[in-house]
C-alpha positions in Angstrom: 5.0 23.0 -0.2 2.8 24.2 -3.1 5.9 25.1 -5.1 7.4 21.7 -4.4 4.3 19.9 -5.7 4.3 22.2 -8.7 7.9 21.2 -9.5 6.9 17.5 -9.1 4.1 18.1 -11.6 6.4 19.8 -14.1 8.5 16.7 -14.4 5.5 14.3 -14.5 6.6 12.8 -17.8 10.0 11.9 -16.3 8.6 10.1 -13.2 5.8 8.5 -15.2 8.4 7.1 -17.6 10.4 5.7 -14.7 7.3 4.1 -13.3 6.4 2.5 -16.6 9.9 1.4 -17.0 9.8 -0.3 -13.6 6.5 -2.0 -14.6 8.0 -3.3 -17.8 11.1 -4.6 -16.1 9.0 -6.4 -13.5 7.2 -8.5 -16.1 9.7 -8.6 -18.9 10.0 -11.9 -20.6 7.3 -13.3 -18.4 4.8 -15.6 -20.1 1.8 -14.4 -18.1 3.0 -10.8 -17.7 0.6 -8.7 -15.7 -1.6 -11.7 -15.0 0.9 -12.5 -12.2 -0.5 -9.5 -10.3 -3.7 -11.5 -10.1 -2.3 -15.1 -9.9 0.1 -14.4 -7.0 -2.4 -13.0 -4.5 -5.0 -15.6 -5.6 -2.6 -18.5 -5.1 -1.5 -17.2 -1.7 -5.1 -16.7 -0.7 -6.0 -20.3 -1.5 -3.1 -21.7 0.5 -3.7 -19.5 3.5 -7.4 -20.0 3.4 -7.2 -23.8 3.4 -5.2 -23.7 6.7 -6.6 -20.6 8.5 -10.2 -21.4 7.8 -9.8 -24.6 9.7 -7.8 -23.1 12.5 -10.2 -20.3 13.0 -13.4 -22.2 12.1 -14.3 -19.8 9.3 -16.3 -20.6 6.1 -13.6 -20.7 3.4 -15.9 -19.0 0.9 -16.2 -15.9 3.2 -12.8 -16.0 4.7 -10.9 -16.2 1.4 -12.0 -12.8 0.0 -11.2 -11.3 3.5 -7.7 -12.7 3.2 -7.4 -11.6 -0.5 -8.3 -8.0 0.3 -5.8 -8.0 3.1 -3.0 -9.4 0.9 -3.7 -6.9 -1.9 -3.5 -3.9 0.4 -0.7 -5.2 2.6 1.6 -6.1 -0.3 1.2 -2.6 -1.6 2.1 -1.1 1.8 5.1 -3.3 2.3 6.3 -2.8 -1.3 6.1 1.0 -1.3 7.6 1.2 2.2 10.6 -1.0 1.6 10.9 0.3 -1.9 10.9 3.9 -0.5 13.9 3.0 1.8 15.9 2.1 -1.3 14.5 4.8 -3.7 17.3 7.4 -3.4 20.0 4.7 -3.4 18.7 3.1 -6.6 18.2 6.4 -8.3 21.6 7.8 -7.4 22.6 8.2 -11.1 19.6 10.4 -11.8 20.0 12.4 -8.6 23.7 13.1 -9.4 22.9 14.3 -12.9 19.6 16.2 -12.4 18.0 18.6 -9.9 14.5 17.3 -9.9 12.5 17.1 -6.6 13.7 14.0 -4.8 10.2 12.9 -4.0 9.6 11.8 -7.6 11.8 8.8 -6.9 9.4 7.5 -4.3 6.4 8.6 -6.3 7.5 6.2 -9.1 7.2 3.3 -6.7 3.8 4.5 -5.5 2.5 4.8 -9.1 3.8 1.4 -10.2 2.3 -0.2 -7.1 -1.0 1.4 -7.7 -1.2 -0.1 -11.2 -0.3 -3.6 -9.9 -2.8 -3.2 -7.0 -5.6 -2.1 -9.4 -5.0 -5.2 -11.5 -4.9 -7.5 -8.4 -8.1 -6.0 -7.2 -9.9 -7.5 -10.2 -9.5 -10.9 -8.5 -11.3 -9.7 -5.4 -14.1 -8.1 -7.4 -14.6 -11.3 -9.5 -14.7 -13.5 -6.4 -17.4 -11.4 -4.7 -19.4 -11.1 -7.9 -19.4 -14.9 -8.3 -20.0 -16.0 -4.8 -21.6 -13.0 -3.0 -23.6 -11.1 -5.6 -25.9 -9.9 -2.9 -23.1 -7.6 -1.6 -23.2 -5.5 -4.9 -24.8 -2.2 -4.3 -24.3 1.6 -4.2 -21.8 1.2 -1.4 -19.3 -0.2 -4.0 -18.8 3.3 -5.2 -16.7 3.8 -2.0 -14.3 1.0 -2.8 -12.2 2.9 -5.5 -11.5 5.6 -3.0 -8.9 3.2 -1.5 -6.5 4.1 -4.4 -6.1 7.9 -3.8 -6.2 7.3 0.0 -3.5 4.7 0.0 -1.4 6.7 -2.3 -1.7 9.8 -0.1 -0.4 7.6 2.8 2.2 5.6 0.9 4.0 8.5 -0.9 5.0 10.5 2.2 5.7 7.3 4.1 8.0 6.1 1.3 9.6 9.5 1.2 10.4 9.5 4.9 11.9 6.1 4.5 14.0 7.3 1.6 15.5 10.1 3.6 16.3 7.8 6.4 17.4 4.9 4.2 19.9 6.9 2.3 21.7 7.8 5.5 21.2 4.5 7.3 21.6 1.6 4.8 20.4 -1.0 7.4 16.8 0.4 7.3 15.4 -2.1 4.7 16.4 -4.9 7.0 15.0 -3.2 10.0 11.7 -2.5 8.2 11.3 -6.3 7.6 11.0 -6.6 11.4 8.9 -3.5 11.9 6.4 -4.5 9.2 6.2 -8.0 10.6 5.2 -6.5 13.9 2.6 -4.3 12.2 1.2 -7.3 10.4 0.6 -9.1 13.7 -1.3 -6.3 15.3 -3.4 -5.6 12.2 -6.4 -7.5 10.7 -4.6 -8.4 7.5 -5.3 -12.2 7.8 -6.9 -12.3 11.2 -10.6 -11.4 11.5 -11.3 -8.2 13.3 -13.8 -10.1 15.5 -10.8 -12.0 16.9 -9.2 -8.8 18.1 -12.4 -7.5 19.7 -13.4 -10.9 21.3 -9.8 -11.0 22.8 -10.1 -7.6 24.3 -7.8 -6.1 21.7 -10.2 -3.8 20.0 -7.9 -0.8 20.5 -5.5 -2.5 18.0 -8.3 -1.9 15.4 -9.7 1.4 16.6 -6.3 3.2 16.7 -4.7 1.4 13.8 -4.7 3.2 10.4 -4.2 0.0 8.6 -7.5 -1.3 9.8 -9.3 1.8 8.7 -7.7 1.6 5.3 -8.7 -2.0 4.9 -12.3 -1.1 5.9 -12.5 1.3 2.9 -12.5 -1.9 0.7 -13.9 -4.5 3.0 -17.0 -2.6 4.2 -18.5 -2.1 0.7 -17.2 -5.1 -1.1 -17.4 -7.8 1.6 -20.2 -6.5 3.8 -22.2 -4.4 1.4 -21.9 -1.4 3.7 -20.5 2.1 3.4 -17.2 2.8 5.1 -17.7 5.0 8.2 -16.6 8.6 8.5 -14.2 7.4 11.2 -12.5 5.2 8.6 -12.0 8.2 6.3 -10.9 10.5 9.1 -8.2 8.1 10.2 -6.9 7.7 6.7 -6.8 11.4 6.0 -5.3 12.3 9.3 -2.6 9.6 8.8 -1.8 11.0 5.3 -1.7 14.6 6.7 0.6 13.7 9.5 3.0 11.7 7.3 3.0 14.5 4.7 3.9 17.0 7.3 6.8 14.9 8.6 8.0 14.2 5.0 7.9 17.9 4.1 9.9 18.9 7.3 12.4 16.1 6.7 12.8 17.0 3.0 13.3 20.7 3.8 16.0 19.8 6.2 17.7 16.9 4.4 17.1 17.2 0.6 20.3 19.1 -0.1 22.4 16.6 1.9 21.2 13.5 0.1 23.8 13.8 -2.6 26.6 13.6 0.0 25.2 10.2 1.3 25.1 8.6 -2.1 
């Protein structure tokens, strides 16, 4: 495992170049460029908040940043997961010509997504600073820990999807259904109080997505520190996924070339 990570680090300039190339391609010839990373979640937040705040009888000023934080994190999860399922297929030319560790082709998506997510997060910070300045405090120091934590979860998850996706090309379509189901049982748009009041608290307590969201929501939206349980769930999820990815890679990495 250590040797594999060392090999990934040795070719850091290569996967960093791929990631930056993906970023440039995404916003090439766009008038607003990277501003779309802020405008898209903000626009979606406004639309959803106008409807859901009335349906759930929530103050829109408080509900909107809750939705915005959910959109930012959820879009990163879905983009890296689905992108991971296609990572080896899209990088077949590189894989056939070089012998780099295959995990770099999922890492490129993780890094690109982190950059977009960090830019999108500026909208959430600006919203809270303008409307809820009382939330600003030392607990905000915990919020940036979302970036390494979500990357530690997303990279092995995307790598697992890549190994499965190169063998079963229907996986991206299946993931759309699976992720939709995960969205319904996670407090992405729905308030966590709705789950607890409905007797569905277990969908929060045993849901890694909830604990990941709390790393941001607790300090930024509530002015509180995330709990040790939140961090424990995130780290345990990352460790479990890393173990599965390592075992799957050890067994399947040499066979990937035959499926391309």
